[in-house]
N, CA, C and O of each residue as an XYZ file, in Angstrom:
712
protein
N      84.593    110.344    110.975
C      85.262    109.427    111.883
C      86.563    108.947    111.231
O      86.567    108.569    110.060
N      87.647    108.962    111.973
C      88.884    108.374    111.451
C      88.820    106.839    111.505
O      88.375    106.255    112.493
N      89.265    106.224    110.443
C      89.412    104.770    110.378
C      90.896    104.499    110.137
O      91.427    104.822    109.075
N      91.558    103.906    111.124
C      92.994    103.638    111.036
C      93.175    102.151    110.771
O      92.846    101.310    111.608
N      93.694    101.848    109.617
C      93.887    100.480    109.143
C      95.372    100.154    109.302
O      96.197    100.550    108.479
N      95.700     99.423    110.375
C      97.097     99.070    110.654
C      97.346     97.668    110.126
O      96.672     96.714    110.514
N      98.333     97.556    109.228
C      98.588     96.251    108.636
C     100.079     95.969    108.578
O     100.907     96.873    108.688
N     100.398     94.704    108.402
C     101.784     94.276    108.283
C     101.880     92.779    108.489
O     100.905     92.108    108.828
N     103.059     92.290    108.279
C     103.316     90.859    108.452
C     103.156     90.461    109.916
O     103.070     91.313    110.799
N     103.117     89.154    110.156
C     103.049     88.703    111.548
C     104.215     89.278    112.355
O     105.321     89.453    111.843
N     103.938     89.566    113.626
C     104.953     89.980    114.610
C     105.605     91.327    114.321
O     106.711     91.596    114.790
N     104.929     92.169    113.555
C     105.463     93.518    113.340
C     104.960     94.507    114.383
O     105.354     95.673    114.373
N     104.094     94.050    115.282
C     103.641     94.899    116.376
C     102.302     95.574    116.169
O     102.022     96.596    116.794
N     101.478     95.026    115.311
C     100.197     95.669    114.992
C      99.318     95.868    116.226
O      98.846     96.975    116.483
N      99.101     94.807    116.981
C      98.234     94.915    118.156
C      98.843     95.818    119.222
O      98.130     96.600    119.850
N     100.135     95.720    119.428
C     100.805     96.540    120.438
C     100.673     98.025    120.103
O     100.329     98.831    120.967
N     100.943     98.380    118.863
C     100.822     99.779    118.434
C      99.355    100.208    118.459
O      99.046    101.325    118.875
N      98.464     99.345    118.023
C      97.036     99.685    117.999
C      96.505     99.942    119.405
O      95.713    100.861    119.613
N      96.934     99.140    120.361
C      96.511     99.374    121.750
C      96.989    100.737    122.250
O      96.239    101.460    122.905
N      98.216    101.079    121.944
C      98.752    102.374    122.369
C      98.011    103.509    121.668
O      97.705    104.528    122.289
N      97.724    103.340    120.389
C      96.981    104.356    119.650
C      95.583    104.540    120.237
O      95.127    105.671    120.405
N      94.911    103.455    120.546
C      93.579    103.532    121.143
C      93.640    104.230    122.505
O      92.757    105.018    122.842
N      94.665    103.943    123.271
C      94.831    104.582    124.579
C      95.013    106.092    124.426
O      94.431    106.873    125.179
N      95.819    106.495    123.454
C      96.100    107.917    123.255
C      94.913    108.698    122.698
O      94.714    109.864    123.037
N      94.136    108.057    121.853
C      93.093    108.769    121.106
C      91.672    108.550    121.601
O      90.789    109.373    121.357
N      91.453    107.449    122.292
C      90.084    107.087    122.650
C      89.366    106.366    121.524
O      88.189    106.030    121.657
N      90.063    106.120    120.407
C      89.481    105.342    119.318
C      89.211    103.927    119.817
O      89.880    103.452    120.734
N      88.251    103.266    119.225
C      87.953    101.879    119.559
C      88.860    100.974    118.721
O      89.149    101.259    117.559
N      89.293     99.890    119.337
C      90.192     98.933    118.688
C      89.415     97.683    118.309
O      88.817     97.026    119.161
N      89.432     97.367    117.029
C      88.803     96.144    116.511
C      89.928     95.276    115.975
O      90.314     95.368    114.810
N      90.444     94.429    116.859
C      91.588     93.586    116.523
C      91.161     92.459    115.588
O      90.120     91.831    115.785
N      91.971     92.216    114.580
C      91.713     91.202    113.565
C      91.311     89.846    114.151
O      90.431     89.173    113.615
N      91.949     89.451    115.239
C      91.692     88.105    115.765
C      90.327     87.956    116.416
O      89.915     86.831    116.699
N      89.608     89.044    116.664
C      88.253     88.913    117.179
C      87.391     88.118    116.199
O      86.625     87.244    116.605
N      87.519     88.423    114.929
C      86.758     87.723    113.893
C      87.430     86.406    113.527
O      86.751     85.392    113.367
N      88.751     86.407    113.392
C      89.481     85.182    113.043
C      89.180     84.091    114.072
O      88.902     82.948    113.710
N      89.238     84.452    115.352
C      88.996     83.453    116.394
C      87.562     82.934    116.365
O      87.327     81.750    116.604
N      86.608     83.807    116.074
C      85.217     83.363    115.978
C      85.055     82.347    114.844
O      84.395     81.321    115.014
N      85.652     82.633    113.703
C      85.554     81.705    112.569
C      86.305     80.405    112.847
O      85.856     79.327    112.459
N      87.468     80.515    113.533
C      88.250     79.310    113.866
C      87.546     78.421    114.884
O      87.886     77.244    115.009
N      86.574     78.960    115.612
C      85.839     78.154    116.583
C      85.027     77.055    115.894
O      84.735     76.022    116.496
N      84.667     77.283    114.638
C      83.844     76.293    113.939
C      84.486     75.715    112.682
O      84.050     74.671    112.196
N      85.505     76.368    112.150
C      86.174     75.881    110.941
C      87.684     75.959    111.120
O      88.179     76.813    111.855
N      88.410     75.086    110.462
C      89.862     75.164    110.457
C      90.293     76.359    109.610
O      89.679     76.674    108.590
N      91.372     77.019    110.061
C      91.886     78.198    109.362
C      92.156     77.866    107.895
O      92.761     76.842    107.579
N      91.702     78.737    107.016
C      91.976     78.614    105.593
C      91.017     77.746    104.817
O      91.074     77.726    103.587
N      90.129     77.019    105.495
C      89.166     76.182    104.777
C      88.104     77.069    104.148
O      87.924     78.214    104.561
N      87.398     76.545    103.150
C      86.349     77.371    102.523
C      85.310     77.892    103.528
O      84.880     79.042    103.432
N      84.912     77.061    104.476
C      83.948     77.508    105.484
C      84.505     78.635    106.333
O      83.802     79.603    106.622
N      85.768     78.515    106.735
C      86.425     79.566    107.523
C      86.472     80.870    106.747
O      86.110     81.924    107.271
N      86.915     80.802    105.499
C      87.056     82.012    104.678
C      85.703     82.693    104.491
O      85.605     83.916    104.601
N      84.665     81.916    104.212
C      83.333     82.492    103.996
C      82.784     83.114    105.281
O      82.248     84.222    105.251
N      82.915     82.408    106.410
C      82.395     82.942    107.668
C      83.166     84.185    108.096
O      82.567     85.172    108.522
N      84.494     84.142    107.983
C      85.303     85.321    108.332
C      84.867     86.517    107.494
O      84.695     87.612    108.028
N      84.688     86.325    106.209
C      84.274     87.411    105.323
C      82.901     87.942    105.727
O      82.706     89.155    105.807
N      81.946     87.040    105.984
C      80.599     87.465    106.397
C      80.648     88.276    107.688
O      80.005     89.320    107.796
N      81.419     87.790    108.672
C      81.508     88.473    109.964
C      82.188     89.838    109.825
O      81.716     90.831    110.378
N      83.295     89.879    109.084
C      83.972     91.155    108.858
C      83.020     92.156    108.207
O      82.891     93.292    108.664
N      82.360     91.725    107.140
C      81.485     92.642    106.397
C      80.335     93.145    107.265
O      80.009     94.331    107.239
N      79.726     92.251    108.028
C      78.621     92.663    108.901
C      79.112     93.664    109.953
O      78.473     94.689    110.192
N      80.237     93.359    110.567
C      80.781     94.240    111.606
C      81.140     95.601    111.033
O      80.770     96.627    111.603
N      81.852     95.627    109.918
C      82.302     96.903    109.370
C      81.167     97.716    108.763
O      81.225     98.946    108.766
N      80.142     97.059    108.246
C      78.981     97.797    107.756
C      78.357     98.574    108.912
O      78.017     99.749    108.770
N      78.214     97.918    110.039
C      77.635     98.569    111.215
C      78.569     99.659    111.764
O      78.138    100.782    112.026
N      79.839     99.316    111.931
C      80.789    100.251    112.528
C      81.007    101.496    111.677
O      81.173    102.591    112.215
N      81.009    101.344    110.367
C      81.272    102.489    109.485
C      80.184    103.544    109.583
O      80.406    104.703    109.232
N      79.007    103.151    110.057
C      77.868    104.077    110.118
C      77.524    104.511    111.535
O      76.493    105.146    111.757
N      78.374    104.175    112.489
C      78.054    104.477    113.885
C      78.605    105.845    114.266
O      79.815    105.992    114.442
N      77.741    106.847    114.397
C      78.212    108.199    114.716
C      78.756    108.318    116.142
O      79.407    109.310    116.470
N      78.499    107.328    116.985
C      78.980    107.390    118.361
C      80.457    107.010    118.479
O      81.084    107.285    119.502
N      81.014    106.387    117.449
C      82.424    105.986    117.513
C      83.324    107.197    117.287
O      83.156    107.918    116.303
N      84.279    107.425    118.193
C      85.190    108.557    118.011
C      86.215    108.297    116.910
O      86.781    109.235    116.348
N      86.444    107.056    116.615
C      87.405    106.607    115.619
C      87.550    105.107    115.784
O      87.190    104.551    116.821
N      88.077    104.453    114.763
C      88.205    103.001    114.794
C      89.587    102.602    114.303
O      90.076    103.109    113.294
N      90.207    101.680    115.038
C      91.502    101.125    114.651
C      91.277     99.651    114.342
O      90.689     98.928    115.147
N      91.739     99.206    113.187
C      91.631     97.799    112.793
C      93.023     97.284    112.467
O      93.769     97.916    111.719
N      93.368     96.131    113.034
C      94.649     95.502    112.718
C      94.407     94.391    111.710
O      93.416     93.665    111.787
N      95.331     94.272    110.765
C      95.126     93.326    109.664
C      96.463     92.789    109.187
O      97.414     93.543    108.981
N      96.523     91.475    109.015
C      97.693     90.812    108.445
C      97.329     90.347    107.041
O      96.600     89.365    106.894
N      97.818     91.027    106.003
C      97.531     90.532    104.661
C      98.044     89.101    104.499
O      99.215     88.806    104.738
N      97.146     88.242    104.094
C      97.534     86.865    103.785
C      96.582     86.336    102.727
O      95.427     86.754    102.648
N      97.073     85.419    101.922
C      96.407     85.089    100.674
C      95.068     84.365    100.772
O      94.480     84.046     99.738
N      94.562     84.092    101.984
C      93.206     83.550    102.067
C      92.162     84.669    102.124
O      90.959     84.404    102.124
N      92.625     85.909    102.173
C      91.712     87.061    102.190
C      91.584     87.568    100.751
O      92.581     87.932    100.128
N      90.366     87.591    100.229
C      90.187     88.089     98.859
C      90.500     89.585     98.756
O      90.220     90.353     99.676
N      91.075     89.978     97.640
C      91.346     91.401     97.397
C      90.065     92.217     97.525
O      90.092     93.352     98.001
N      88.960     91.647     97.105
C      87.685     92.367     97.148
C      87.324     92.781     98.570
O      86.694     93.823     98.758
N      87.703     91.997     99.575
C      87.370     92.383    100.945
C      88.021     93.724    101.290
O      87.349     94.630    101.783
N      89.317     93.854    101.035
C      90.027     95.092    101.374
C      89.479     96.258    100.552
O      89.230     97.335    101.093
N      89.296     96.050     99.269
C      88.779     97.121     98.413
C      87.383     97.552     98.865
O      87.092     98.747     98.931
N      86.524     96.587     99.173
C      85.163     96.890     99.626
C      85.177     97.580    100.988
O      84.357     98.461    101.245
N      86.102     97.185    101.858
C      86.202     97.790    103.184
C      86.511     99.283    103.067
O      85.860    100.105    103.711
N      87.491     99.628    102.256
C      87.829    101.032    102.085
C      86.671    101.796    101.431
O      86.392    102.932    101.814
N      86.003    101.192    100.460
C      84.864    101.844     99.809
C      83.733    102.088    100.811
O      83.077    103.129    100.769
N      83.510    101.137    101.701
C      82.473    101.269    102.720
C      82.740    102.465    103.629
O      81.838    103.257    103.902
N      83.982    102.594    104.096
C      84.324    103.722    104.967
C      84.336    105.040    104.197
O      83.955    106.077    104.738
N      84.772    105.005    102.939
C      84.706    106.217    102.113
C      83.256    106.684    101.974
O      82.966    107.868    102.144
N      82.353    105.765    101.670
C      80.934    106.099    101.488
C      80.317    106.648    102.769
O      79.402    107.470    102.720
N      80.819    106.192    103.914
C      80.299    106.653    105.203
C      80.904    107.996    105.607
O      80.549    108.549    106.647
N      81.818    108.523    104.785
C      82.434    109.814    105.085
C      83.579    109.735    106.073
O      84.007    110.760    106.605
N      84.082    108.541    106.328
C      85.220    108.374    107.242
C      86.504    108.779    106.520
O      86.585    108.753    105.292
N      87.490    109.149    107.310
C      88.822    109.406    106.781
C      89.645    108.161    107.029
O      89.859    107.772    108.177
N      90.113    107.529    105.951
C      90.843    106.266    106.048
C      92.342    106.546    106.065
O      92.868    107.235    105.191
N      93.016    106.003    107.068
C      94.464    106.124    107.196
C      95.061    104.722    107.193
O      94.744    103.909    108.061
N      95.920    104.438    106.222
C      96.586    103.132    106.145
C      97.987    103.255    106.734
O      98.780    104.106    106.332
N      98.264    102.391    107.686
C      99.550    102.403    108.372
C     100.179    101.032    108.205
O      99.631    100.034    108.673
N     101.315    100.978    107.546
C     102.015     99.700    107.387
C     103.139     99.611    108.413
O     104.005    100.482    108.482
N     103.109     98.547    109.206
C     104.184     98.303    110.159
C     105.125     97.271    109.569
O     104.696     96.245    109.043
N     106.405     97.557    109.663
C     107.431     96.660    109.147
C     108.489     96.462    110.219
O     108.528     97.192    111.209
N     109.330     95.489    110.020
C     110.555     95.325    110.799
C     111.395     94.265    110.103
O     110.875     93.501    109.290
N     112.682     94.207    110.410
C     113.550     93.239    109.746
C     113.099     91.797    110.007
O     112.542     91.479    111.058
N     113.352     90.954    109.036
C     112.963     89.542    109.144
C     113.518     88.885    110.404
O     112.813     88.110    111.051
N     114.756     89.177    110.763
C     115.340     88.564    111.970
C     114.544     88.958    113.207
O     114.376     88.151    114.121
N     114.055     90.190    113.242
C     113.254     90.653    114.380
C     111.881     89.993    114.379
O     111.378     89.618    115.438
N     111.269     89.847    113.212
C     109.991     89.129    113.131
C     110.160     87.732    113.704
O     109.358     87.290    114.527
N     111.199     87.044    113.270
C     111.416     85.672    113.746
C     111.660     85.630    115.245
O     111.229     84.689    115.911
N     112.339     86.623    115.785
C     112.579     86.666    117.220
C     111.267     86.874    117.980
O     111.046     86.269    119.029
N     110.404     87.734    117.442
C     109.146     88.072    118.105
C     108.082     86.975    118.014
O     107.149     86.949    118.816
N     108.217     86.083    117.055
C     107.161     85.095    116.826
C     106.811     84.275    118.066
O     105.664     83.859    118.227
N     107.773     84.041    118.930
C     107.529     83.182    120.095
C     107.094     83.955    121.337
O     107.173     83.417    122.441
N     106.643     85.189    121.193
C     106.267     85.990    122.360
C     105.002     85.436    123.028
O     104.173     84.787    122.391
N     104.885     85.710    124.310
C     103.752     85.215    125.101
C     102.421     85.717    124.553
O     101.457     84.955    124.485
N     102.353     86.995    124.159
C     101.091     87.538    123.670
C     100.659     86.859    122.372
O      99.463     86.700    122.127
N     101.607     86.463    121.550
C     101.259     85.753    120.313
C     100.650     84.392    120.641
O      99.692     83.967    119.995
N     101.198     83.718    121.633
C     100.623     82.436    122.054
C      99.235     82.650    122.648
O      98.321     81.864    122.399
N      99.081     83.714    123.432
C      97.808     84.026    124.087
C      96.682     84.192    123.073
O      95.559     83.748    123.309
N      96.979     84.823    121.960
C      95.970     85.081    120.946
C      95.909     84.013    119.855
O      95.185     84.176    118.873
N      96.655     82.932    120.015
C      96.620     81.870    119.016
C      97.158     82.303    117.668
O      96.714     81.810    116.631
N      98.113     83.225    117.674
C      98.705     83.726    116.443
C      99.807     82.793    115.952
O     100.197     81.860    116.654
N     100.292     83.042    114.780
C     101.409     82.287    114.213
C     102.630     82.459    115.108
O     103.058     83.582    115.374
N     103.191     81.334    115.574
C     104.353     81.366    116.458
C     105.489     80.479    115.975
O     106.570     80.494    116.563
N     105.272     79.719    114.934
C     106.245     78.751    114.436
C     107.123     79.410    113.362
O     106.633     79.793    112.299
N     108.407     79.536    113.649
C     109.325     80.206    112.720
C     109.419     79.449    111.396
O     109.419     80.065    110.330
N     109.497     78.130    111.456
C     109.606     77.344    110.222
C     108.366     77.534    109.347
O     108.481     77.684    108.131
N     107.188     77.528    109.962
C     105.956     77.743    109.198
C     105.925     79.167    108.640
O     105.534     79.371    107.490
N     106.329     80.147    109.439
C     106.385     81.521    108.951
C     107.280     81.610    107.713
O     106.899     82.216    106.711
N     108.457     81.014    107.784
C     109.385     81.060    106.642
C     108.773     80.412    105.409
O     108.898     80.936    104.303
N     108.114     79.277    105.594
C     107.481     78.594    104.473
C     106.407     79.478    103.847
O     106.370     79.662    102.630
N     105.545     80.016    104.684
C     104.479     80.882    104.179
C     105.046     82.118    103.479
O     104.588     82.494    102.400
N     106.037     82.740    104.097
C     106.681     83.926    103.511
C     107.277     83.578    102.148
O     107.071     84.297    101.170
N     108.011     82.477    102.093
C     108.673     82.091    100.849
C     107.677     81.706     99.752
O     107.988     81.806     98.565
N     106.491     81.271    100.147
C     105.434     80.938     99.183
C     104.628     82.176     98.768
O     103.738     82.085     97.922
N     104.939     83.319     99.361
C     104.235     84.560     99.017
C     102.898     84.734     99.707
O     102.067     85.523     99.256
N     102.675     84.008    100.796
C     101.376     84.048    101.471
C     101.013     85.425    102.004
O      99.829     85.718    102.168
N     101.997     86.280    102.280
C     101.718     87.594    102.868
C     101.740     88.732    101.844
O     101.721     89.905    102.216
N     101.780     88.387    100.564
C     101.877     89.399     99.504
C     100.517     89.929     99.051
O     100.441     90.985     98.422
N      99.450     89.203     99.366
C      98.107     89.629     98.982
C      97.181     89.461    100.173
O      97.442     88.637    101.049
N      96.110     90.227    100.214
C      95.713     91.262     99.270
C      96.623     92.482     99.351
O      97.314     92.702    100.345
N      96.603     93.253     98.297
C      97.440     94.440     98.191
C      96.675     95.640     98.754
O      95.502     95.845     98.442
N      97.348     96.415     99.575
C      96.743     97.635    100.111
C      97.082     98.749     99.129
O      98.243     99.141     99.008
N      96.091     99.249     98.442
C      96.297    100.186     97.331
C      96.164    101.642     97.727
O      96.033    102.507     96.861
N      96.193    101.921     98.978
C      96.062    103.290     99.462
C      97.425    103.835     99.832
O      98.356    103.084    100.123
N      97.527    105.154     99.816
C      98.729    105.789    100.350
C      98.858    105.386    101.799
O      97.858    105.162    102.481
N     100.080    105.295    102.269
C     100.267    104.826    103.633
C     101.469    105.449    104.290
O     102.404    105.924    103.646
N     101.402    105.424    105.589
C     102.546    105.750    106.417
C     103.200    104.420    106.760
O     102.523    103.492    107.202
N     104.516    104.318    106.560
C     105.249    103.090    106.877
C     106.097    103.361    108.115
O     106.849    104.334    108.167
N     105.966    102.484    109.109
C     106.709    102.625    110.355
C     107.470    101.333    110.622
O     106.884    100.251    110.652
N     108.762    101.454    110.812
C     109.599    100.309    111.201
C     109.531    100.193    112.716
O     110.060    101.042    113.434
N     108.877     99.141    113.202
C     108.686     98.990    114.642
C     109.927     98.484    115.364
O     109.942     98.389    116.591
N     110.959     98.164    114.607
C     112.231     97.818    115.243
C     112.993     99.102    115.590
O     113.808     99.131    116.512
N     112.707    100.154    114.832
C     113.380    101.438    115.044
C     112.542    102.407    115.870
O     113.016    103.491    116.209
N     111.308    102.038    116.199
C     110.401    102.898    116.963
C     109.772    102.102    118.095
O     109.490    100.914    117.938
N     109.554    102.738    119.218
C     108.796    102.097    120.287
C     107.315    102.136    119.897
O     106.930    102.912    119.023
N     106.488    101.313    120.530
C     105.048    101.398    120.257
C     104.492    102.801    120.520
O     103.636    103.277    119.774
N     104.969    103.457    121.566
C     104.515    104.805    121.872
C     104.910    105.784    120.770
O     104.100    106.619    120.367
N     106.134    105.691    120.283
C     106.580    106.568    119.196
C     105.773    106.313    117.928
O     105.389    107.257    117.238
N     105.515    105.055    117.621
C     104.721    104.721    116.439
C     103.313    105.295    116.568
O     102.789    105.889    115.625
N     102.708    105.115    117.734
C     101.355    105.640    117.952
C     101.338    107.163    117.850
O     100.386    107.733    117.317
N     102.371    107.824    118.351
C     102.450    109.285    118.248
C     102.532    109.725    116.785
O     101.918    110.721    116.401
N     103.273    109.000    115.985
C     103.362    109.335    114.552
C     102.000    109.189    113.878
O     101.626    109.998    113.030
N     101.267    108.149    114.266
C      99.921    107.947    113.698
C      98.996    109.054    114.155
O      98.200    109.560    113.365
N      99.089    109.439    115.423
C      98.296    110.559    115.938
C      98.563    111.830    115.128
O      97.633    112.560    114.787
N      99.807    112.084    114.829
C     100.166    113.271    114.043
C      99.529    113.208    112.659
O      99.047    114.218    112.147
N      99.528    112.025    112.056
C      98.927    111.856    110.728
C      97.423    112.068    110.769
O      96.861    112.726    109.893
N      96.776    111.517    111.774
C      95.315    111.575    111.848
C      94.804    112.867    112.458
O      93.607    113.149    112.399
N      95.705    113.662    113.049
C      95.279    114.893    113.698
C      94.597    114.643    115.028
O      93.835    115.482    115.506
N      94.868    113.492    115.628
C      94.266    113.124    116.912
C      95.221    113.459    118.039
O      96.439    113.363    117.883
N      94.676    113.845    119.155
C      95.395    114.175    120.400
C      96.298    115.371    120.260
O      96.960    115.760    121.221
């Protein structure tokens, strides 16, 4: 089973590209905010309770998903930020490796000015994502998005220079899908 791990800073287009990729391939999409929102329902973001529950939910979900032969492929969107332990990412890749999945890491990037422009989009508000430019700048300047480190080879796509469809097509070419 292909496991496509799409990651990048806020507003780089992870969900948009992942939706297009899922449409093209039939892979299932497991968007990061499914778990984040569940944990935020009972704990404030970044608190010890939130971090522990998010980790437990992610691990339980991925343990099950990595072993499901009925899945044609899985796409996961992820925003590296410093409340996520490095061990989670390392363990996630090890779990899929052990299950015999092929792991593809896709980093989405775009210029800072474009990230800031995109932060106020309707879909970001809909999903309760980071929308405050001043807070984004503070977090960025504090290095909040520098860890955990993705230690796998990756395809890097600038979503300012590519449409979501073009980005998804490039990922399809990498994964051998469609």
